[in-house]
mmCIF entry with sequence, helices, sheets and N, C-alpha, C, O atoms, coordinates in Angstrom:
data_MODEL
# 
_entry.id   MODEL 
# 
_entity.id                         1 
_entity.type                       polymer 
_entity.pdbx_number_of_molecules   1 
# 
_entity_poly.entity_id                      1 
_entity_poly.type                           'polypeptide(L)' 
_entity_poly.nstd_linkage                   no 
_entity_poly.nstd_monomer                   no 
_entity_poly.pdbx_seq_one_letter_code       MIALGIFILGILLVTIPVASRPLKAIMFPPEP 
_entity_poly.pdbx_seq_one_letter_code_can   MIALGIFILGILLVTIPVASRPLKAIMFPPEP 
_entity_poly.pdbx_strand_id                 A 
# 
loop_
_entity_poly_seq.entity_id 
_entity_poly_seq.num 
_entity_poly_seq.mon_id 
_entity_poly_seq.hetero 
1 1  MET n 
1 2  ILE n 
1 3  ALA n 
1 4  LEU n 
1 5  GLY n 
1 6  ILE n 
1 7  PHE n 
1 8  ILE n 
1 9  LEU n 
1 10 GLY n 
1 11 ILE n 
1 12 LEU n 
1 13 LEU n 
1 14 VAL n 
1 15 THR n 
1 16 ILE n 
1 17 PRO n 
1 18 VAL n 
1 19 ALA n 
1 20 SER n 
1 21 ARG n 
1 22 PRO n 
1 23 LEU n 
1 24 LYS n 
1 25 ALA n 
1 26 ILE n 
1 27 MET n 
1 28 PHE n 
1 29 PRO n 
1 30 PRO n 
1 31 GLU n 
1 32 PRO n 
# 
_struct_asym.id          A 
_struct_asym.entity_id   1 
# 
_struct_conf.conf_type_id            HELX_P 
_struct_conf.id                      HELX_P1 
_struct_conf.pdbx_PDB_helix_id       AA1 
_struct_conf.beg_label_comp_id       ILE 
_struct_conf.beg_label_asym_id       A 
_struct_conf.beg_label_seq_id        2 
_struct_conf.pdbx_beg_PDB_ins_code   ? 
_struct_conf.end_label_comp_id       MET 
_struct_conf.end_label_asym_id       A 
_struct_conf.end_label_seq_id        27 
_struct_conf.pdbx_end_PDB_ins_code   ? 
_struct_conf.beg_auth_comp_id        ILE 
_struct_conf.beg_auth_asym_id        A 
_struct_conf.beg_auth_seq_id         2 
_struct_conf.end_auth_comp_id        MET 
_struct_conf.end_auth_asym_id        A 
_struct_conf.end_auth_seq_id         27 
_struct_conf.pdbx_PDB_helix_class    1 
_struct_conf.details                 ? 
_struct_conf.pdbx_PDB_helix_length   26 
# 
_struct_conf_type.id          HELX_P 
_struct_conf_type.criteria    ? 
_struct_conf_type.reference   ? 
# 
loop_
_atom_site.group_PDB 
_atom_site.id 
_atom_site.type_symbol 
_atom_site.label_atom_id 
_atom_site.label_alt_id 
_atom_site.label_comp_id 
_atom_site.label_asym_id 
_atom_site.label_entity_id 
_atom_site.label_seq_id 
_atom_site.pdbx_PDB_ins_code 
_atom_site.Cartn_x 
_atom_site.Cartn_y 
_atom_site.Cartn_z 
_atom_site.occupancy 
_atom_site.B_iso_or_equiv 
_atom_site.pdbx_formal_charge 
_atom_site.auth_seq_id 
_atom_site.auth_comp_id 
_atom_site.auth_asym_id 
_atom_site.auth_atom_id 
_atom_site.pdbx_PDB_model_num 
ATOM 1   N N  . MET A 1 1  ? 42.449 -2.616 -105.702 1.00 0.00 ? 1  MET A N  1 
ATOM 2   C CA . MET A 1 1  ? 41.228 -1.857 -106.247 1.00 0.00 ? 1  MET A CA 1 
ATOM 3   C C  . MET A 1 1  ? 39.961 -2.325 -105.610 1.00 0.00 ? 1  MET A C  1 
ATOM 4   O O  . MET A 1 1  ? 39.200 -1.521 -105.070 1.00 0.00 ? 1  MET A O  1 
ATOM 5   N N  . ILE A 1 2  ? 39.712 -3.629 -105.659 1.00 0.00 ? 2  ILE A N  1 
ATOM 6   C CA . ILE A 1 2  ? 38.544 -4.277 -105.122 1.00 0.00 ? 2  ILE A CA 1 
ATOM 7   C C  . ILE A 1 2  ? 38.441 -3.928 -103.654 1.00 0.00 ? 2  ILE A C  1 
ATOM 8   O O  . ILE A 1 2  ? 37.340 -3.579 -103.226 1.00 0.00 ? 2  ILE A O  1 
ATOM 9   N N  . ALA A 1 3  ? 39.428 -3.984 -102.883 1.00 0.00 ? 3  ALA A N  1 
ATOM 10  C CA . ALA A 1 3  ? 39.411 -3.700 -101.471 1.00 0.00 ? 3  ALA A CA 1 
ATOM 11  C C  . ALA A 1 3  ? 38.976 -2.272 -101.260 1.00 0.00 ? 3  ALA A C  1 
ATOM 12  O O  . ALA A 1 3  ? 38.147 -1.961 -100.405 1.00 0.00 ? 3  ALA A O  1 
ATOM 13  N N  . LEU A 1 4  ? 39.584 -1.385 -102.097 1.00 0.00 ? 4  LEU A N  1 
ATOM 14  C CA . LEU A 1 4  ? 39.244 0.023  -101.989 1.00 0.00 ? 4  LEU A CA 1 
ATOM 15  C C  . LEU A 1 4  ? 37.672 0.218  -102.316 1.00 0.00 ? 4  LEU A C  1 
ATOM 16  O O  . LEU A 1 4  ? 36.991 1.011  -101.666 1.00 0.00 ? 4  LEU A O  1 
ATOM 17  N N  . GLY A 1 5  ? 37.212 -0.464 -103.238 1.00 0.00 ? 5  GLY A N  1 
ATOM 18  C CA . GLY A 1 5  ? 35.664 -0.354 -103.510 1.00 0.00 ? 5  GLY A CA 1 
ATOM 19  C C  . GLY A 1 5  ? 34.881 -0.756 -102.474 1.00 0.00 ? 5  GLY A C  1 
ATOM 20  O O  . GLY A 1 5  ? 33.889 -0.109 -102.140 1.00 0.00 ? 5  GLY A O  1 
ATOM 21  N N  . ILE A 1 6  ? 35.249 -1.835 -101.886 1.00 0.00 ? 6  ILE A N  1 
ATOM 22  C CA . ILE A 1 6  ? 34.517 -2.462 -100.656 1.00 0.00 ? 6  ILE A CA 1 
ATOM 23  C C  . ILE A 1 6  ? 34.611 -1.428 -99.449  1.00 0.00 ? 6  ILE A C  1 
ATOM 24  O O  . ILE A 1 6  ? 33.644 -1.224 -98.715  1.00 0.00 ? 6  ILE A O  1 
ATOM 25  N N  . PHE A 1 7  ? 35.723 -0.849 -99.305  1.00 0.00 ? 7  PHE A N  1 
ATOM 26  C CA . PHE A 1 7  ? 35.943 0.205  -98.260  1.00 0.00 ? 7  PHE A CA 1 
ATOM 27  C C  . PHE A 1 7  ? 35.115 1.411  -98.427  1.00 0.00 ? 7  PHE A C  1 
ATOM 28  O O  . PHE A 1 7  ? 34.589 1.988  -97.474  1.00 0.00 ? 7  PHE A O  1 
ATOM 29  N N  . ILE A 1 8  ? 35.002 1.802  -99.718  1.00 0.00 ? 8  ILE A N  1 
ATOM 30  C CA . ILE A 1 8  ? 34.115 2.903  -99.996  1.00 0.00 ? 8  ILE A CA 1 
ATOM 31  C C  . ILE A 1 8  ? 32.687 2.644  -99.791  1.00 0.00 ? 8  ILE A C  1 
ATOM 32  O O  . ILE A 1 8  ? 31.971 3.477  -99.236  1.00 0.00 ? 8  ILE A O  1 
ATOM 33  N N  . LEU A 1 9  ? 32.229 1.476  -100.234 1.00 0.00 ? 9  LEU A N  1 
ATOM 34  C CA . LEU A 1 9  ? 30.771 1.121  -100.085 1.00 0.00 ? 9  LEU A CA 1 
ATOM 35  C C  . LEU A 1 9  ? 30.503 0.952  -98.640  1.00 0.00 ? 9  LEU A C  1 
ATOM 36  O O  . LEU A 1 9  ? 29.398 1.264  -98.197  1.00 0.00 ? 9  LEU A O  1 
ATOM 37  N N  . GLY A 1 10 ? 31.461 0.465  -97.847  1.00 0.00 ? 10 GLY A N  1 
ATOM 38  C CA . GLY A 1 10 ? 31.179 0.477  -96.325  1.00 0.00 ? 10 GLY A CA 1 
ATOM 39  C C  . GLY A 1 10 ? 30.947 1.747  -95.784  1.00 0.00 ? 10 GLY A C  1 
ATOM 40  O O  . GLY A 1 10 ? 30.033 1.942  -94.983  1.00 0.00 ? 10 GLY A O  1 
ATOM 41  N N  . ILE A 1 11 ? 31.816 2.746  -96.217  1.00 0.00 ? 11 ILE A N  1 
ATOM 42  C CA . ILE A 1 11 ? 31.647 4.061  -95.676  1.00 0.00 ? 11 ILE A CA 1 
ATOM 43  C C  . ILE A 1 11 ? 30.289 4.736  -96.115  1.00 0.00 ? 11 ILE A C  1 
ATOM 44  O O  . ILE A 1 11 ? 29.626 5.404  -95.321  1.00 0.00 ? 11 ILE A O  1 
ATOM 45  N N  . LEU A 1 12 ? 29.961 4.548  -97.260  1.00 0.00 ? 12 LEU A N  1 
ATOM 46  C CA . LEU A 1 12 ? 28.671 5.048  -97.827  1.00 0.00 ? 12 LEU A CA 1 
ATOM 47  C C  . LEU A 1 12 ? 27.476 4.383  -96.983  1.00 0.00 ? 12 LEU A C  1 
ATOM 48  O O  . LEU A 1 12 ? 26.584 5.075  -96.493  1.00 0.00 ? 12 LEU A O  1 
ATOM 49  N N  . LEU A 1 13 ? 27.523 3.158  -96.868  1.00 0.00 ? 13 LEU A N  1 
ATOM 50  C CA . LEU A 1 13 ? 26.510 2.438  -96.089  1.00 0.00 ? 13 LEU A CA 1 
ATOM 51  C C  . LEU A 1 13 ? 26.288 2.976  -94.583  1.00 0.00 ? 13 LEU A C  1 
ATOM 52  O O  . LEU A 1 13 ? 25.240 2.873  -93.946  1.00 0.00 ? 13 LEU A O  1 
ATOM 53  N N  . VAL A 1 14 ? 27.333 3.492  -94.201  1.00 0.00 ? 14 VAL A N  1 
ATOM 54  C CA . VAL A 1 14 ? 27.382 4.007  -92.723  1.00 0.00 ? 14 VAL A CA 1 
ATOM 55  C C  . VAL A 1 14 ? 26.926 5.432  -92.716  1.00 0.00 ? 14 VAL A C  1 
ATOM 56  O O  . VAL A 1 14 ? 26.092 5.848  -91.912  1.00 0.00 ? 14 VAL A O  1 
ATOM 57  N N  . THR A 1 15 ? 27.543 6.228  -93.711  1.00 0.00 ? 15 THR A N  1 
ATOM 58  C CA . THR A 1 15 ? 27.234 7.680  -93.628  1.00 0.00 ? 15 THR A CA 1 
ATOM 59  C C  . THR A 1 15 ? 25.878 8.093  -94.273  1.00 0.00 ? 15 THR A C  1 
ATOM 60  O O  . THR A 1 15 ? 25.341 9.140  -93.909  1.00 0.00 ? 15 THR A O  1 
ATOM 61  N N  . ILE A 1 16 ? 25.322 7.315  -95.201  1.00 0.00 ? 16 ILE A N  1 
ATOM 62  C CA . ILE A 1 16 ? 24.064 7.696  -95.762  1.00 0.00 ? 16 ILE A CA 1 
ATOM 63  C C  . ILE A 1 16 ? 22.826 7.666  -94.679  1.00 0.00 ? 16 ILE A C  1 
ATOM 64  O O  . ILE A 1 16 ? 22.089 8.645  -94.562  1.00 0.00 ? 16 ILE A O  1 
ATOM 65  N N  . PRO A 1 17 ? 22.673 6.642  -94.005  1.00 0.00 ? 17 PRO A N  1 
ATOM 66  C CA . PRO A 1 17 ? 21.639 6.613  -92.945  1.00 0.00 ? 17 PRO A CA 1 
ATOM 67  C C  . PRO A 1 17 ? 21.790 7.729  -91.942  1.00 0.00 ? 17 PRO A C  1 
ATOM 68  O O  . PRO A 1 17 ? 20.802 8.339  -91.533  1.00 0.00 ? 17 PRO A O  1 
ATOM 69  N N  . VAL A 1 18 ? 23.063 8.014  -91.525  1.00 0.00 ? 18 VAL A N  1 
ATOM 70  C CA . VAL A 1 18 ? 23.381 9.111  -90.656  1.00 0.00 ? 18 VAL A CA 1 
ATOM 71  C C  . VAL A 1 18 ? 23.070 10.414 -91.100  1.00 0.00 ? 18 VAL A C  1 
ATOM 72  O O  . VAL A 1 18 ? 22.561 11.248 -90.352  1.00 0.00 ? 18 VAL A O  1 
ATOM 73  N N  . ALA A 1 19 ? 23.393 10.661 -92.449  1.00 0.00 ? 19 ALA A N  1 
ATOM 74  C CA . ALA A 1 19 ? 23.081 11.971 -93.046  1.00 0.00 ? 19 ALA A CA 1 
ATOM 75  C C  . ALA A 1 19 ? 21.625 12.162 -93.416  1.00 0.00 ? 19 ALA A C  1 
ATOM 76  O O  . ALA A 1 19 ? 21.146 13.291 -93.518  1.00 0.00 ? 19 ALA A O  1 
ATOM 77  N N  . SER A 1 20 ? 20.893 11.011 -93.625  1.00 0.00 ? 20 SER A N  1 
ATOM 78  C CA . SER A 1 20 ? 19.672 11.144 -94.093  1.00 0.00 ? 20 SER A CA 1 
ATOM 79  C C  . SER A 1 20 ? 18.604 11.509 -92.792  1.00 0.00 ? 20 SER A C  1 
ATOM 80  O O  . SER A 1 20 ? 17.529 12.092 -92.931  1.00 0.00 ? 20 SER A O  1 
ATOM 81  N N  . ARG A 1 21 ? 19.072 11.108 -91.732  1.00 0.00 ? 21 ARG A N  1 
ATOM 82  C CA . ARG A 1 21 ? 18.214 11.369 -90.421  1.00 0.00 ? 21 ARG A CA 1 
ATOM 83  C C  . ARG A 1 21 ? 17.786 12.903 -90.311  1.00 0.00 ? 21 ARG A C  1 
ATOM 84  O O  . ARG A 1 21 ? 16.615 13.276 -90.250  1.00 0.00 ? 21 ARG A O  1 
ATOM 85  N N  . PRO A 1 22 ? 18.906 13.739 -90.295  1.00 0.00 ? 22 PRO A N  1 
ATOM 86  C CA . PRO A 1 22 ? 18.702 15.228 -90.092  1.00 0.00 ? 22 PRO A CA 1 
ATOM 87  C C  . PRO A 1 22 ? 17.800 15.847 -91.408  1.00 0.00 ? 22 PRO A C  1 
ATOM 88  O O  . PRO A 1 22 ? 16.968 16.751 -91.325  1.00 0.00 ? 22 PRO A O  1 
ATOM 89  N N  . LEU A 1 23 ? 18.153 15.191 -92.508  1.00 0.00 ? 23 LEU A N  1 
ATOM 90  C CA . LEU A 1 23 ? 17.389 15.633 -93.710  1.00 0.00 ? 23 LEU A CA 1 
ATOM 91  C C  . LEU A 1 23 ? 15.870 15.318 -93.491  1.00 0.00 ? 23 LEU A C  1 
ATOM 92  O O  . LEU A 1 23 ? 15.001 16.126 -93.818  1.00 0.00 ? 23 LEU A O  1 
ATOM 93  N N  . LYS A 1 24 ? 15.604 14.153 -92.946  1.00 0.00 ? 24 LYS A N  1 
ATOM 94  C CA . LYS A 1 24 ? 14.201 13.760 -92.856  1.00 0.00 ? 24 LYS A CA 1 
ATOM 95  C C  . LYS A 1 24 ? 13.552 14.520 -91.910  1.00 0.00 ? 24 LYS A C  1 
ATOM 96  O O  . LYS A 1 24 ? 12.372 14.823 -92.085  1.00 0.00 ? 24 LYS A O  1 
ATOM 97  N N  . ALA A 1 25 ? 14.298 14.951 -90.706  1.00 0.00 ? 25 ALA A N  1 
ATOM 98  C CA . ALA A 1 25 ? 13.785 15.811 -89.694  1.00 0.00 ? 25 ALA A CA 1 
ATOM 99  C C  . ALA A 1 25 ? 13.398 17.175 -90.165  1.00 0.00 ? 25 ALA A C  1 
ATOM 100 O O  . ALA A 1 25 ? 12.395 17.757 -89.752  1.00 0.00 ? 25 ALA A O  1 
ATOM 101 N N  . ILE A 1 26 ? 14.271 17.689 -91.089  1.00 0.00 ? 26 ILE A N  1 
ATOM 102 C CA . ILE A 1 26 ? 14.080 18.936 -91.600  1.00 0.00 ? 26 ILE A CA 1 
ATOM 103 C C  . ILE A 1 26 ? 12.893 19.001 -92.638  1.00 0.00 ? 26 ILE A C  1 
ATOM 104 O O  . ILE A 1 26 ? 12.078 19.923 -92.648  1.00 0.00 ? 26 ILE A O  1 
ATOM 105 N N  . MET A 1 27 ? 12.875 17.952 -93.496  1.00 0.00 ? 27 MET A N  1 
ATOM 106 C CA . MET A 1 27 ? 11.863 17.823 -94.529  1.00 0.00 ? 27 MET A CA 1 
ATOM 107 C C  . MET A 1 27 ? 10.414 17.469 -94.021  1.00 0.00 ? 27 MET A C  1 
ATOM 108 O O  . MET A 1 27 ? 9.405  17.950 -94.537  1.00 0.00 ? 27 MET A O  1 
ATOM 109 N N  . PHE A 1 28 ? 10.400 16.596 -92.977  1.00 0.00 ? 28 PHE A N  1 
ATOM 110 C CA . PHE A 1 28 ? 9.203  16.046 -92.400  1.00 0.00 ? 28 PHE A CA 1 
ATOM 111 C C  . PHE A 1 28 ? 9.288  16.297 -90.922  1.00 0.00 ? 28 PHE A C  1 
ATOM 112 O O  . PHE A 1 28 ? 9.645  15.397 -90.162  1.00 0.00 ? 28 PHE A O  1 
ATOM 113 N N  . PRO A 1 29 ? 8.969  17.498 -90.492  1.00 0.00 ? 29 PRO A N  1 
ATOM 114 C CA . PRO A 1 29 ? 8.939  17.763 -89.002  1.00 0.00 ? 29 PRO A CA 1 
ATOM 115 C C  . PRO A 1 29 ? 7.914  16.937 -88.300  1.00 0.00 ? 29 PRO A C  1 
ATOM 116 O O  . PRO A 1 29 ? 6.810  16.773 -88.820  1.00 0.00 ? 29 PRO A O  1 
ATOM 117 N N  . PRO A 1 30 ? 8.244  16.364 -87.051  1.00 0.00 ? 30 PRO A N  1 
ATOM 118 C CA . PRO A 1 30 ? 7.341  15.527 -86.369  1.00 0.00 ? 30 PRO A CA 1 
ATOM 119 C C  . PRO A 1 30 ? 6.080  16.325 -86.027  1.00 0.00 ? 30 PRO A C  1 
ATOM 120 O O  . PRO A 1 30 ? 6.134  17.487 -85.622  1.00 0.00 ? 30 PRO A O  1 
ATOM 121 N N  . GLU A 1 31 ? 4.960  15.653 -86.207  1.00 0.00 ? 31 GLU A N  1 
ATOM 122 C CA . GLU A 1 31 ? 3.721  16.289 -85.876  1.00 0.00 ? 31 GLU A CA 1 
ATOM 123 C C  . GLU A 1 31 ? 3.581  16.314 -84.303  1.00 0.00 ? 31 GLU A C  1 
ATOM 124 O O  . GLU A 1 31 ? 3.995  15.393 -83.598  1.00 0.00 ? 31 GLU A O  1 
ATOM 125 N N  . PRO A 1 32 ? 2.982  17.410 -83.829  1.00 0.00 ? 32 PRO A N  1 
ATOM 126 C CA . PRO A 1 32 ? 2.761  17.447 -82.330  1.00 0.00 ? 32 PRO A CA 1 
ATOM 127 C C  . PRO A 1 32 ? 1.521  16.659 -81.933  1.00 0.00 ? 32 PRO A C  1 
ATOM 128 O O  . PRO A 1 32 ? 1.190  16.582 -80.750  1.00 0.00 ? 32 PRO A O  1 
# 
């Protein structure tokens, strides 16, 4: 169970920044 929790945390740490980049680009478009 502990190993599974660490595995899930690792996945979240990797996927959250990757998923947040497109969201930031949509919410805050770069100024020209």
